[in-house]
C-alpha positions in Angstrom: -25.6 78.2 -52.6 -23.4 77.5 -49.6 -25.0 76.4 -46.3 -23.4 79.4 -44.5 -24.9 81.9 -46.9 -28.3 80.2 -46.8 -28.1 80.5 -43.0 -27.3 84.3 -43.4 -30.4 84.7 -45.6 -32.6 82.9 -43.1 -31.5 85.3 -40.3 -31.9 88.3 -42.7 -35.5 87.2 -43.0 -36.2 86.3 -39.4 -34.1 89.1 -37.7 -33.1 91.6 -40.4 -32.1 94.3 -37.9 -29.8 92.1 -35.7 -26.1 93.0 -35.9 -24.2 90.5 -37.9 -20.7 92.0 -38.0 -19.0 95.0 -36.3 -15.5 96.5 -36.3 -16.1 98.8 -33.4 -17.1 101.8 -35.4 -19.2 100.3 -38.2 -21.9 97.7 -38.0 -23.8 95.6 -40.6 -27.1 93.9 -39.8 -27.9 90.5 -41.2 -30.0 92.1 -43.9 -27.3 94.6 -44.8 -24.6 91.9 -44.9 -26.6 89.7 -47.3 -27.2 92.7 -49.6 -23.5 93.6 -49.5 -22.3 90.1 -50.2 -24.8 89.6 -53.0 -23.9 92.8 -54.7 -20.2 92.1 -54.4 -20.5 88.5 -55.7 -22.4 89.8 -58.7 -19.5 92.2 -59.4 -17.0 89.4 -59.1 -19.0 87.3 -61.6 -19.3 90.2 -64.0 -15.6 90.7 -64.0 -15.0 87.0 -64.3 -12.9 86.8 -61.1 -12.2 83.1 -60.6 -9.0 82.8 -58.6 -8.9 85.4 -55.9 -6.2 86.3 -53.4 -7.5 88.2 -50.4 -4.9 90.5 -48.8 -6.6 92.5 -46.0 -6.5 93.2 -42.3 -9.4 91.9 -40.2 -12.5 93.9 -40.8 -15.9 94.1 -42.4 -14.3 94.2 -45.9 -12.5 90.9 -45.3 -15.7 89.1 -44.4 -17.7 90.5 -47.3 -15.1 89.6 -49.8 -14.7 86.1 -48.4 -18.4 85.4 -48.4 -18.9 87.0 -51.9 -16.1 84.9 -53.5 -17.8 81.7 -52.2 -21.2 82.9 -53.4 -19.7 83.7 -56.8 -18.3 80.2 -57.1 -14.7 81.5 -57.2 -11.6 80.0 -55.5 -10.5 82.2 -52.7 -6.9 82.2 -51.3 -6.6 84.2 -48.1 -3.1 85.7 -47.7 -1.6 85.4 -44.2 -0.5 88.9 -43.0 2.8 87.4 -41.6 3.9 86.0 -45.0 7.1 87.6 -46.5 7.1 89.1 -49.9 8.7 86.0 -51.5 6.0 83.8 -49.8 3.2 86.0 -51.1 4.7 85.8 -54.6 4.9 82.0 -54.2 1.2 82.0 -53.3 0.3 84.1 -56.3 2.2 81.8 -58.7 1.2 78.4 -57.3 -2.5 79.3 -57.1 -2.3 81.2 -60.4 -4.6 83.9 -59.2 -6.3 86.4 -61.6 -7.6 88.8 -58.9 -6.2 90.4 -55.7 -8.6 92.0 -53.3 -7.5 94.4 -50.5 -8.9 97.3 -48.5 -9.2 100.4 -50.6 -7.0 102.3 -48.2 -4.1 99.9 -48.6 -2.0 98.3 -51.3 -1.3 94.6 -51.6 2.0 93.5 -49.9 3.2 92.3 -53.3 1.7 93.8 -56.5 0.1 91.1 -58.7 2.3 92.0 -61.7 4.1 95.1 -63.2 1.3 95.7 -65.7 -1.3 95.6 -62.9 0.0 98.0 -60.3 -3.2 100.0 -59.9 -6.7 98.8 -58.8 -9.1 98.1 -61.6 -11.9 99.3 -59.4 -12.8 100.2 -55.8 -16.2 98.9 -54.7 -17.6 99.1 -51.2 -14.2 99.8 -49.6 -12.5 96.9 -51.5 -9.9 97.5 -54.1 -9.8 95.1 -57.0 -6.5 94.4 -58.7 -6.1 92.1 -61.7 -3.4 89.6 -62.7 -3.0 87.8 -65.9 -3.3 84.0 -65.1 -1.6 81.2 -67.0 -4.8 79.1 -67.1 -3.4 76.2 -65.3 -5.7 73.3 -64.6 -6.9 74.0 -61.1 -10.3 72.8 -59.7 -12.7 75.7 -59.2 -16.1 76.5 -57.9 -19.0 74.4 -56.8 -18.0 71.3 -54.8 -14.5 71.2 -56.1 -12.0 73.8 -54.6 -13.6 76.8 -53.0 -10.8 77.8 -50.7 -7.0 77.3 -50.6 -5.5 77.8 -47.2 -1.7 78.1 -47.1 0.2 76.7 -44.2 2.2 79.2 -42.1 5.3 77.9 -43.8 7.3 75.3 -42.0 9.8 75.8 -44.8 10.3 78.8 -47.1 7.7 77.5 -49.6 4.4 76.9 -47.8 1.8 74.5 -49.3 -1.7 75.3 -50.3 -4.4 73.0 -48.9 -7.4 72.8 -51.2 -10.8 72.5 -49.5 -14.1 71.7 -51.1 -17.3 73.6 -50.5 -18.8 70.4 -49.2 -16.0 70.2 -46.6 -16.3 73.8 -45.5 -20.0 73.5 -45.0 -19.7 70.1 -43.2 -17.2 71.3 -40.6 -19.2 74.5 -40.0 -22.4 72.5 -39.4 -20.6 70.1 -37.1 -19.3 73.0 -35.0 -22.7 74.7 -34.9 -24.2 71.5 -33.7 -21.5 71.1 -31.1 -22.5 74.4 -29.5 -26.3 74.1 -29.9 -26.8 74.2 -26.1 -24.5 77.2 -25.5 -25.8 80.8 -25.5 -23.2 83.1 -27.0 -24.2 86.5 -28.5 -20.8 88.1 -29.4 -17.7 86.5 -30.8 -14.4 88.5 -31.1 -11.9 87.5 -33.8 -8.4 87.7 -32.3 -6.5 85.8 -35.0 -5.9 86.9 -38.6 -9.0 85.9 -40.7 -6.6 84.4 -43.2 -6.1 81.7 -40.5 -8.5 78.9 -41.4 -9.5 78.2 -37.8 -10.7 81.8 -37.2 -12.2 82.0 -40.7 -14.4 78.9 -40.1 -14.9 78.8 -36.3 -14.8 82.5 -35.7 -16.8 83.8 -38.7 -18.9 81.1 -40.4 -20.0 79.3 -37.2 -21.1 82.5 -35.3 -22.9 83.8 -38.4 -24.6 80.5 -39.0 -25.8 80.6 -35.3 -27.1 84.2 -35.5 -24.2 85.5 -33.3 -22.6 88.9 -33.8 -19.0 88.7 -35.1 -16.7 91.5 -33.9 -13.7 92.1 -36.3 -11.5 95.0 -35.2 -8.2 95.4 -36.9 -5.3 93.4 -35.5 -3.4 96.5 -34.5 -6.4 97.7 -32.4 -6.3 94.4 -30.6 -2.7 95.0 -29.8 -1.4 92.2 -32.1 1.6 92.9 -34.3 3.2 90.4 -36.7 2.6 86.8 -35.6 4.3 86.9 -32.3 4.1 90.4 -30.6 1.2 91.5 -28.4 0.3 94.5 -26.2 -1.4 92.5 -23.5 -3.1 95.6 -21.9 -4.6 96.7 -25.2 -5.6 93.1 -25.9 -7.5 92.8 -22.6 -9.1 96.2 -22.9 -10.4 95.4 -26.4 -11.9 92.1 -25.3 -13.7 93.9 -22.5 -14.8 96.9 -24.7 -16.5 94.6 -27.2 -18.2 92.6 -24.5 -16.9 89.4 -26.2 -18.4 86.1 -24.9 -16.2 83.8 -27.0 -12.7 83.8 -28.4 -10.3 81.5 -30.2 -6.8 81.9 -28.8 -3.3 80.4 -29.4 -1.5 79.1 -26.3 0.7 82.2 -26.1 -2.2 84.7 -26.4 -4.0 82.8 -23.6 -0.9 83.2 -21.4 -0.8 86.9 -22.3 -4.5 87.4 -21.5 -4.1 85.6 -18.2 -1.1 87.8 -17.3 -3.1 90.9 -18.3 -6.0 90.0 -16.1 -3.6 89.4 -13.2 -2.0 92.8 -13.8 -5.2 94.7 -14.3 -7.9 92.9 -12.2 -10.2 95.9 -12.5 -10.4 95.4 -16.3 -10.4 91.6 -16.0 -13.6 92.0 -13.9 -15.3 93.5 -16.9 -14.8 90.4 -19.1 -18.0 88.5 -20.1 -16.3 85.4 -21.5 -18.3 82.2 -21.6 -16.1 80.1 -23.9 -12.4 80.4 -25.0 -11.1 77.8 -27.4 -7.4 77.3 -27.4 -5.5 75.5 -30.1 -2.9 75.8 -32.9 -0.1 74.4 -30.7 0.4 72.3 -27.6 -1.4 73.7 -24.5 0.0 73.1 -21.0 -2.5 72.0 -18.4 -0.9 74.6 -16.1 -1.9 77.4 -18.5 -5.5 76.2 -18.6 -5.5 76.0 -14.8 -4.0 79.5 -14.5 -6.5 80.9 -16.9 -9.4 79.3 -14.9 -8.0 80.8 -11.7 -8.7 84.3 -13.1 -12.0 83.5 -14.6 -11.1 82.7 -18.2 -13.1 79.6 -19.3 -10.4 78.1 -21.6 -10.9 74.7 -23.4 -8.3 72.9 -25.5 -9.0 71.7 -29.0 -7.1 70.1 -31.9 -7.2 70.4 -35.7 -5.2 71.1 -38.8 -5.8 72.7 -42.1 -5.8 69.4 -44.0 -8.9 68.5 -42.0 -10.6 71.9 -42.5 -9.5 73.2 -39.0 -11.2 71.5 -36.0 -11.0 67.7 -35.4 -11.6 67.5 -31.6 -12.6 69.9 -28.9 -13.3 70.1 -25.2 -16.5 71.9 -24.3 -18.3 73.0 -21.1 -19.9 69.8 -19.7 -17.8 67.6 -22.0 -14.2 68.1 -21.0 -11.2 65.9 -20.1 -8.3 68.0 -18.9 -5.1 66.9 -20.5 -6.9 65.8 -23.7 -7.9 67.8 -26.8 -11.5 66.6 -26.4 -13.6 64.2 -28.2 -13.6 64.2 -32.1 -16.5 66.1 -33.5 -19.5 64.0 -34.5 -18.9 62.6 -38.0 -15.1 62.8 -37.8 -13.3 59.5 -37.6 -10.0 59.3 -35.7 -7.7 56.3 -35.3 -4.2 55.6 -34.1 -1.7 54.0 -36.4 0.6 51.2 -35.1 3.4 53.7 -34.6 1.2 56.0 -32.6 0.5 58.6 -35.3 -2.9 60.2 -35.2 -4.9 59.5 -38.4 -8.0 61.4 -39.3 -10.7 60.3 -41.8 -10.4 62.5 -44.9 -13.0 65.2 -44.7 -12.9 66.4 -48.3 -9.4 67.8 -48.6 -8.7 67.8 -52.3 -5.0 67.7 -51.8 -2.1 70.2 -52.0 -2.1 72.7 -54.8 0.1 71.6 -57.6 0.2 68.0 -56.4 -1.9 64.9 -57.2 -5.4 64.8 -55.7 -5.6 62.8 -52.5 -7.4 59.5 -52.9 -6.6 57.8 -49.5 -9.2 57.6 -46.8 -7.0 58.7 -43.9 -4.9 61.8 -43.4 -1.7 61.3 -41.5 -1.3 64.2 -39.1 2.3 63.8 -38.1 1.2 64.0 -34.5 1.5 61.2 -31.9 -1.3 60.4 -29.5 -3.9 58.0 -28.2 -7.7 57.7 -27.6 -8.7 56.9 -24.1 -11.6 54.6 -23.0 -14.0 57.5 -23.0 -13.1 58.6 -26.6 -11.1 61.6 -25.7 -8.1 62.3 -27.9 -4.7 62.9 -26.3 -1.8 64.4 -28.3 1.6 63.5 -26.9 4.1 64.9 -29.4 5.3 65.5 -33.0 6.4 62.7 -35.2 8.9 64.7 -37.0 11.1 67.7 -36.2 8.7 70.4 -37.2 7.7 72.4 -34.2 4.8 74.7 -33.5 5.4 77.9 -31.6 3.0 79.0 -28.9 1.6 81.5 -31.4 0.6 78.6 -33.7 3.2 79.0 -36.4 4.7 75.8 -37.9 8.5 76.0 -38.4 10.9 73.4 -39.7 14.1 74.0 -37.7 16.2 73.1 -40.7 15.0 76.3 -42.3 16.3 78.9 -39.9 19.3 76.7 -39.2 20.2 76.8 -42.9 19.9 80.6 -42.8 22.1 80.9 -39.7 24.7 78.6 -41.2 24.9 80.9 -44.2 26.7 83.4 -41.9 30.4 82.7 -41.6 30.3 83.4 -37.9 28.1 80.4 -37.3 29.7 77.0 -37.4 26.7 75.0 -36.1 23.2 75.8 -35.0 20.3 73.9 -33.5 16.9 75.7 -33.3 14.1 75.0 -30.9 10.6 76.6 -30.6 8.0 74.0 -29.7 5.3 75.7 -27.6 7.6 78.7 -27.1 6.7 82.4 -27.8 10.0 82.8 -29.6 12.7 80.6 -31.2 15.9 79.7 -29.4 19.1 78.5 -31.0 22.1 76.7 -29.5 25.0 78.1 -31.5 28.6 77.0 -32.0 30.4 80.1 -33.3 33.3 79.9 -35.7 36.8 80.1 -34.2 37.8 83.6 -32.9 34.2 84.9 -33.4 33.4 87.6 -30.8 30.0 87.9 -29.2 29.4 91.2 -31.0 30.2 89.6 -34.4 27.9 86.7 -33.6 25.1 89.1 -32.6 25.5 90.9 -35.9 25.4 87.6 -37.8 22.2 86.6 -36.0 20.6 90.0 -36.9 21.5 89.5 -40.6 20.0 86.0 -40.6 16.8 87.2 -38.9 16.4 90.0 -41.5 15.7 87.4 -44.2 13.3 85.3 -42.1 9.6 86.1 -41.3 9.1 87.0 -37.7 7.8 83.6 -36.7 10.9 81.8 -37.9 13.5 84.3 -36.4 15.7 83.4 -33.6 15.1 85.8 -30.7 17.4 84.2 -28.2 20.5 82.1 -28.5 22.8 80.1 -26.3 26.5 79.8 -27.0 27.5 76.1 -26.9 30.3 74.9 -24.6 31.8 72.9 -27.4 31.0 71.8 -31.0 28.3 69.2 -31.6 29.9 65.9 -32.4 29.3 62.1 -32.3 31.7 62.0 -29.4 29.6 64.0 -27.1 26.4 62.5 -28.4 25.1 65.6 -30.1 25.6 64.4 -33.7 24.8 61.1 -35.3 27.6 59.3 -37.0 26.3 60.7 -40.3 26.3 64.2 -39.0 22.7 64.8 -38.1 21.8 66.8 -35.0 20.6 64.9 -32.0 18.1 67.5 -30.9 16.9 65.8 -27.7 20.5 65.5 -26.5 21.2 69.2 -27.3 18.0 70.3 -25.6 18.8 68.2 -22.5 22.2 69.8 -22.2 21.4 73.4 -22.9 17.7 74.0 -22.6 16.6 71.6 -19.8 19.6 71.7 -17.5 20.4 74.6 -15.2 23.8 76.1 -15.7 25.1 75.2 -12.2 24.3 71.5 -12.8 26.2 71.2 -16.1 29.7 69.7 -16.0 32.5 72.1 -16.9 33.8 71.7 -20.4 37.0 73.0 -21.9 36.0 75.2 -24.8 37.3 77.7 -27.2 34.2 79.8 -26.6 33.0 81.2 -23.2 32.9 78.2 -20.8 29.5 79.0 -19.3 26.3 79.3 -21.4 25.6 82.9 -22.3 22.1 84.1 -23.3 21.7 86.9 -25.7 18.5 88.8 -26.7 18.0 88.9 -30.5 18.1 92.3 -32.1 15.2 91.7 -34.4 11.5 91.9 -33.3 
């Protein structure tokens, strides 16, 4: 039995009538939640569901299905709602699932297989679809692989990180202990539950502390896709639920801060006591701005390979500019080249690859530990950037799609800590701005929303070794391109003779 479920049973015995989960219209007490999870896990065992994909919006059903799969000893694979059809198919195939769960009122975004296009059963608001597996050798159940969390896809083929039951329980307990002195009665989930951070820190941790978990649908929160938000609805929903804690990405923190400034009367109704911010780099100015309107925001750091949280600032234990001290029991060291290394916390490896046997996980992030033990993250080791909505994107991916269009001669994509991606584009000869806009729209149509280019800048001249924007071997010099087009005001740039408009032009993308 998992430690999280044992905690649920303890609260069901001590406080059976206390609310455990609510979606705004329906509630389940701790006793009712334990009963629903137990019954559903028995059904999963009876049907021999062993490798389960969970495709559902935030809600009671998601939490029940997730907890039941763990209790049944199955391997659960949450499906991110922002994945494209090909990415979902890739997830099905690489994890070799035999079952797909979704809300009874919806259909999976991609059907498991042609012969299984109807649910086998509908139980407690959850539809059960089956898929014929190939019986690959994948660790299952117990203390082997209980959960596979797929990255948001820095390329077109995201990887599945395998996590053991021991790891999931350990990180949950560490987070519970970290907040032992803080009184929080209601946590509101604002990220998709398929996101490991919200799954563990926003569901398991509150339930293990006896805290009510609020799980309205993402649309009712005002969240659409992975990068669009209705800030007024977002603010009003937080106030309506009386949330005392949240987990936000940097961009959603900015949106909430702006909403409070625009609607101070609703901002005054907030009861927030703790807001964790992570998933991408957080500017100190954003934390200061949030604090100025009464939002208690604290920066943290983690990654899926380490089962979500590695370090976190907390009330009474904060160093502004850092991501906090590593959690108790998590070892962090800095490699000679400045890369942050984290002691392996039980990650089994990537699905389809050899099991990891090393003691340290290379994060790909650069940073340092100060004399007081606070971890500071200073940048990315490689070119992969993280948008302000927490999505990982390898720029070579959207660039390759853009270059597939004949109107695009060269492209360099940026998005680190931005709410949208921007590309500096060199059009092909005689290409009009209208033709370029049409080409960008076609490229965006085949990309998921977090990888699309929403704004683009027409370059003054082609990238070349002569102007320092290409290496001698033809690779993009991204810092030089950013310095010229993203970091320098137009009026300070030297005039350049060009076969495209001589001054930089900014165009809004046509795709959402």
